[in-house]
N, C-alpha and C positions, 0 to 999 in steps of 0.2 A: 238758751241762744249759744251759750258756751259750749254745751254737748254738740250742737250743729256744726259748731266751727271745729271742734275737736274731730269730728267725724270726717268733715270735708278735707281737714288738713291730713288725716291718716290715709285717706282715699287718694289724695294727690301724691302722698310720699309714697304709697305702693305703686301707683302708676308710674312715677318717676323712676323706681327702682326696677320696673317691669319693661322701660323703654328698651333697653338693650337686649332683652329676650324677644320682645315683639320685632324689633329690627332684624335679629338673627333669624327669626321664624319667616320673616318675608324674604330673606336672602335664601334660605332654603328653598322657599316656596319657588322662587324665580329659577334657581340652579336646578332643582329636581323637575320642573315643568320642561326646561330645556333638555334634561337627560331623558326625560320620557318621551319626547318628540323624536329625538334620534334613536331610541330603542324601538320605537313604533315603526320608524321608517326601516330599520333593519328587519324587523320581522316582516314587514310587508314585501320587502324584497325577497326575503327567504321563502315565503309562501308562493309569491309569482314564479320563482325560479322553480320550485317543485310543482307547479302548475295545479295547486291546490284549487278546489271548486269555489267559485265566487261566494256562495252562501257561507261555507265553512270559513273562508278567508276573512269575511266581515265579521262573523261570530267570534273567531280567535282573535281578532284585532280589538275587538270590543271588550273582551274578556280581559287581555293583556292591560289595555288601557285603564278600565275600571280598577283592576287589582293595583296597578302601579300608584294611580292617583290616590287610592285608599290609603295605601302605605304612606305615601307622601304626606296626606293630610294628618295621619297619625304622628309622623315625626314632627311636623311643623307645631301640631298642638302640644306634644311633649315639651318641644323647646321653649314654647311660650309659656310653660308652667301648668298647663290645663292636666288634670287626671283623666288619662285615657282608658284606664283598666275598666270602669263603668261602661264606656262608650263601646269597647271592644266586646264586652258581655252581652250588651244589648244587640250588637251586630250578629254575633254568635248565636244567640237565642233565635233570632228572627230568622236566621239562614236555616237553623235546624227545622223549624216550624215550616217553612216553605218547601224544604226539600221532603219531609214526610208527607206533606199534603200533594205534592207533585211527583211522587215518587215513580208512578208509572210512567208518566210523560216525560221525565227527566231520564228514565231508562231507555225510551224510544229516541230521545234527543241524542244522547251519548252513543247509542247505536247508528244513528244517522251521520253522526260526526266521524265515527270509524269507517262507516261504509264509503263516505267522501273522501276520507283521507287515504285508506289503503286500497280502495277501488277493486274489490273482489268481482265487481260487475260494473256495467255502465249503461247508459241508455241505449236501447236497440239490441242488448244481449237478451236470449232466451235462457232463464234461469228455472230451478226448482230446488225444493229443500224437503226434508222427511216430513214435514207437517202437512204437506200437501199442496203448498203454494207453486204455483207453476205459470209461466207466462212470458211474454216479452216486456222488458223494462221500458215504460214509457216517461216515467219522471222519477226523480230521486229528491225528495224534500228532507228536512231535517228531523221530521217526526215519522212519516210514513213514505213508503216506496209504492208507486202506482204500476201495475202490471196489466197488460192485456192477455187474457187467457186464452186457450185454443179455441174455446167457442165465442171469443169476442167479447166477454163479459170483463168489466173492470174490476181489478183486484186491488185493495188497498191493505198492503201488509205493514204491521207495525216495525219499525227499525230495530226496536230492541231484541224481540225474538228473532229476527231475521239475521242480525249481526252475530248472534250466539248460536245459530245453527250451521249445519254443514250445507253449503250451497254448492249445487251444481250447475256450472255455466258451460252450456252447450255451445255457446258462440266463440269459445276460446280455443275449439278444436277446427280442424280441416274437413274431417270426415266422422261418420258415427256408425257403430255397428248394429245390425238389424238382426234379430233372433226370432224364428216362430216356428211352430212345430207342424209337420204333416204326418197324419197317420197312414199307413198303407195295410192292406190285408195280409195276414200271415201267409196267404198262398201265393203272394207275389215275390219276385226275385228282388232281394234287396239292391243288388248292384245295379240291376236294369233301371230301377226305381231312381237310383241316386243320378245315374248317368242321364236320364230324362230331365231331371231337375237341373243339373248342371248345363245341359244344352238350352234349356229355357234360359237360364240366368246370363249366359253368354249373349244372347240376343237382345238384351236390355243394355242401353247404352250408358245408363246411371249408375250401373252396378260395376264398381271399381274392380280391376283385375288384381290389384295390389293394394292390400293383402287379398289372396284368392279367396273366392267362396268355399265353404265347407258345407258338407252334408253328412250327418253322422247319426248313427242309433244312439237315441238318449234314453229310450225307455221300451221296454216289452210291457205293453198294456194289456187290459183283458180283451179288449177286442181288436186291437192293432199294433203294428210295430211303429214307434213314433220315431220321426226321422227330424232333426233338428237342422234347419237351413239357416246358416250364418252367413251373412253378407256385409260388405262395407259400402256405405253410400256418401258421396259429397253432402255436406250438411245442408246445402241450399235445394238439394233435391230430395232430401230424406223423406219428408211426409207422402209426397205424391208416390216415390218409388216403392216406399214400404208397402202400399196398399197395391200398386200395379203389380209387383213381382208375385204376389199371393194369387192374383187372378190369372197370371200367364202360367204359373205352376199348376193350377187346378187345370186349366185347359191343356197343357201338354200331357198330364196324367190322364186326362180322359182320352186324348188322341192315342196313347199308347194302351189303352185298356187297362190301366192300372187303377184298382179300386181303392176308393178312400171310405172305409167302412164306417158305419155308424154303430153305436153301442149296442151289443147284442149278447145274448145268453143261449147256450145250448140247454134244452130241456130234456131229460131223460124219464121216460114213463115205465115204470117197472110193474108188471102185472103180477097179481097174486094167483098163481095156477093151483093153489092148494084148496082154493073154495070152488 
């Protein structure tokens, strides 16, 4: 009985000495909570001022909030006399394990945050990258970007590789250059063929006058003299015009009797007259 009484007395004595620390811990908790609310309000206003996407805005605020409260709880626990080294080790180990397990997803997640923050493209833009991803951006999520390809297929591109690649944004320009090759026979006059092509291009209203179209010899092939036809087209008319001008140039060359040759070879037969 005496042992129990001594134990209760020691416990009450320890609790009595811990009361100031407990009170101080709750004071820190109240002050810290108030300061965290002020910080979150400032962060929220800053993100709204920069017009950050709603999904990224909510994520960043949640991360800041969780981090600040975690730091506050560690400070309060240390103030009350708890050993926080072991708790910190557990959190660090758990975080490392989760990070290794979700390495690919975290990479996509980080890429999505970067895309939404720095906005190399937005919904409605037509983009492409060296990996072959190409299409109109339909939706940007934190893990994947949804595109509609030229053939109408849905393309789901992971944000990690997409954010780390070279992105070509065709919607950020007002006009696009179009190049294609026309081969004419070696028997044809190059200057005449160039003038016929210039006249055909001048009749198409979607072909821009500035920069002016160019037609120049780019290669002396095995069967033809290759002319590079270079035009500038408004981005909204690009695809239709790119196909139409090839048709009108072919028709104009036919009308001018300028031959577009097919691959051919000259065969020389040498007879042996000694036999």
